[in-house]
C-alpha positions in Angstrom: -9.4 -42.7 31.9 -6.5 -42.5 29.5 -7.2 -42.8 25.8 -3.4 -43.0 25.1 -0.8 -44.4 27.5 2.8 -45.0 26.6 5.1 -46.6 29.2 8.8 -47.2 28.7 8.6 -47.1 24.9 11.6 -47.4 22.7 11.4 -47.5 18.8 13.9 -47.7 16.0 13.5 -48.8 12.4 14.9 -52.3 11.6 17.0 -52.5 14.7 18.7 -49.2 14.0 19.4 -46.3 16.4 16.4 -45.4 18.5 14.2 -42.5 17.2 11.9 -42.5 20.1 12.6 -43.2 23.8 9.5 -42.2 25.8 9.4 -43.0 29.5 5.8 -41.9 29.9 3.0 -40.2 27.9 -0.7 -40.1 28.8 -3.6 -38.4 27.1 -7.0 -38.7 28.7 -10.3 -39.4 27.0 -12.0 -36.3 25.7 -8.9 -34.2 25.8 -7.9 -31.8 22.9 -4.1 -32.1 22.8 -1.7 -30.2 20.6 1.6 -31.9 20.0 4.5 -30.0 18.5 8.1 -30.4 17.5 10.4 -29.4 14.6 10.5 -31.5 11.4 12.4 -34.7 11.9 11.7 -34.8 15.7 9.7 -38.0 15.4 6.1 -36.7 15.4 4.9 -38.9 12.5 6.8 -41.9 13.9 5.0 -41.4 17.3 1.7 -41.2 15.5 2.6 -44.5 13.7 3.0 -46.2 17.1 -0.2 -44.7 18.5 -2.3 -45.7 15.4 -0.7 -49.2 15.3 1.0 -48.8 12.0 4.3 -49.3 13.8 5.1 -51.5 16.7 7.3 -50.5 19.6 10.7 -52.2 19.9 10.1 -52.2 23.7 7.5 -51.0 26.1 3.8 -50.6 26.2 1.5 -48.6 23.9 -2.1 -48.7 25.2 -4.6 -47.0 23.0 -8.4 -47.1 23.7 -8.1 -49.9 26.2 -5.9 -52.1 24.1 -2.2 -52.8 24.4 -1.0 -52.5 20.8 2.4 -54.0 21.7 0.7 -57.3 22.3 -1.5 -57.3 19.1 -0.7 -58.6 15.6 -0.5 -56.3 12.7 -4.0 -57.3 11.4 -5.5 -56.8 14.9 -3.9 -53.4 15.1 -5.3 -52.5 11.7 -8.8 -53.5 12.8 -8.5 -51.5 16.0 -7.4 -48.4 14.1 -10.1 -48.7 11.5 -12.9 -49.3 14.0 -11.9 -46.8 16.7 -9.7 -44.1 15.2 -10.2 -41.4 12.6 -7.1 -40.1 10.9 -6.6 -36.8 9.0 -3.3 -36.9 7.0 -1.1 -33.9 6.0 -1.8 -34.8 2.4 -5.4 -35.8 3.2 -5.1 -39.2 1.4 -8.5 -38.9 -0.2 -9.0 -41.7 -2.8 -8.8 -39.8 -6.2 -11.0 -42.2 -8.2 -13.9 -42.1 -5.7 -16.6 -39.4 -5.3 -16.9 -37.2 -2.2 -19.6 -39.4 -0.7 -17.7 -42.6 -1.5 -14.7 -41.3 0.3 -16.7 -40.4 3.4 -18.4 -43.8 3.4 -15.1 -45.8 3.4 -14.7 -46.3 7.2 -18.3 -47.5 7.6 -18.0 -49.8 4.6 -14.8 -51.3 5.9 -15.6 -51.6 9.6 -18.9 -52.8 10.9 -18.4 -51.1 14.3 -18.2 -47.7 12.6 -21.4 -48.4 10.7 -23.2 -49.5 13.9 -22.4 -46.1 15.5 -23.8 -43.8 12.9 -26.5 -41.5 14.3 -28.8 -41.6 11.2 -31.0 -44.4 10.0 -28.8 -45.1 6.9 -25.3 -44.5 5.7 -26.5 -42.2 2.9 -28.4 -40.1 5.4 -25.4 -39.9 7.7 -23.2 -38.7 4.9 -25.7 -36.1 3.9 -26.0 -35.0 7.6 -22.2 -34.5 7.9 -22.0 -32.8 4.5 -24.7 -30.4 5.6 -23.0 -29.8 8.9 -19.7 -29.1 7.0 -21.3 -27.1 4.2 -20.6 -29.2 1.1 -23.8 -31.1 0.6 -24.0 -30.0 -3.1 -20.6 -31.6 -3.7 -21.3 -35.2 -2.7 -21.4 -36.6 -6.3 -18.3 -34.7 -7.4 -14.9 -36.4 -7.8 -12.6 -35.3 -4.9 -10.0 -34.2 -7.5 -12.4 -31.4 -8.6 -12.6 -29.8 -5.1 -10.6 -26.9 -3.7 -8.1 -27.5 -0.9 -10.5 -26.1 1.7 -13.3 -28.4 0.4 -11.0 -31.4 0.5 -10.1 -30.5 4.1 -13.8 -30.6 5.1 -14.3 -34.0 3.3 -11.3 -35.3 5.3 -13.0 -34.2 8.5 -16.2 -36.0 7.6 -14.4 -39.2 6.7 -12.4 -39.1 9.9 -15.4 -38.5 12.2 -18.1 -40.7 10.6 -19.1 -43.6 12.8 -18.0 -41.8 16.0 -14.4 -42.9 16.4 -13.2 -42.6 20.0 -9.9 -41.0 18.9 -9.2 -38.6 16.0 -5.5 -38.0 15.0 -4.6 -35.1 12.8 -1.1 -35.0 11.3 -0.2 -31.5 10.2 -3.5 -31.0 8.4 -3.4 -27.2 8.2 0.1 -26.8 6.8 -1.2 -25.8 3.3 -3.8 -23.4 4.5 -3.5 -19.6 5.2 -4.2 -18.3 8.7 -8.0 -17.6 8.2 -8.6 -21.0 6.7 -6.5 -22.7 9.5 -8.8 -21.1 12.1 -11.9 -22.2 10.2 -10.7 -25.7 9.8 -9.8 -26.0 13.5 -13.2 -24.7 14.5 -15.0 -27.3 12.4 -12.7 -30.1 13.6 -13.2 -29.2 17.3 -17.0 -29.0 16.8 -17.1 -32.4 15.1 -14.9 -34.0 17.7 -17.2 -32.6 20.4 -20.2 -34.0 18.6 -18.7 -37.4 18.5 -17.2 -37.2 22.0 -13.8 -38.1 20.5 -10.4 -37.4 21.9 -8.3 -35.2 19.6 -4.6 -35.5 19.1 -3.5 -32.7 16.7 0.2 -32.6 15.6 1.8 -29.5 14.1 4.9 -27.4 14.1 2.8 -24.2 14.1 2.8 -23.0 17.7 0.3 -20.2 16.9 -2.5 -22.9 16.9 -1.9 -24.3 20.4 -4.2 -21.8 22.2 -7.2 -23.7 21.0 -6.3 -26.9 22.8 -6.7 -28.1 26.4 -3.0 -29.0 26.6 0.1 -28.8 24.6 3.0 -31.4 24.5 6.4 -30.7 23.2 7.8 -33.9 21.7 11.3 -33.0 22.8 10.1 -32.9 26.5 8.9 -36.5 26.3 11.3 -38.1 23.9 14.8 -38.4 25.5 16.4 -39.2 22.1 15.7 -35.7 20.9 16.6 -34.1 24.2 
């Protein structure tokens, strides 16, 4: 079954020239997909459509059994929060919250994520993930006091808590050296496997693609950039 299915999708900001024109794109449940393209090729815009932050000008964007093109903004927001984990290039951790408070956010905001935790309480689930990702002694620390590598692991925990069906990672390793990139990817893959989540990983760094089931070049599916 497809986790992501785009059909005849056209998108441009505020009625301007199209940035994306995608005849067809399909990613199956459980796949680990590497999507690449140069800066400015529309990768982040495409992720905006898939996550429901943006709405297609034309065509169908089906994600996790829902056609986002037919949903209101608030319905898309709820669908994203309940079913998707997102790791941003800048991580987007909340600076005034502790590590544990950052990880808890998806479960505190979306009851479906809370119902799917594997531990008997949210605190226990946070500790389980922190132990799994090797930062259990940092849970009470402000995220601003963490190293980049530690913040990356917190971002994984926040994205994966409550077993989202889809994890989207937007250039999350761009600030890491090669060894830390490999370590981050290994942890991310293991956590997605544990949650049985589909993974869509976007980067311009082609050296990372060997770890994935399949790679997609955006210029091959977006006729605007062809």
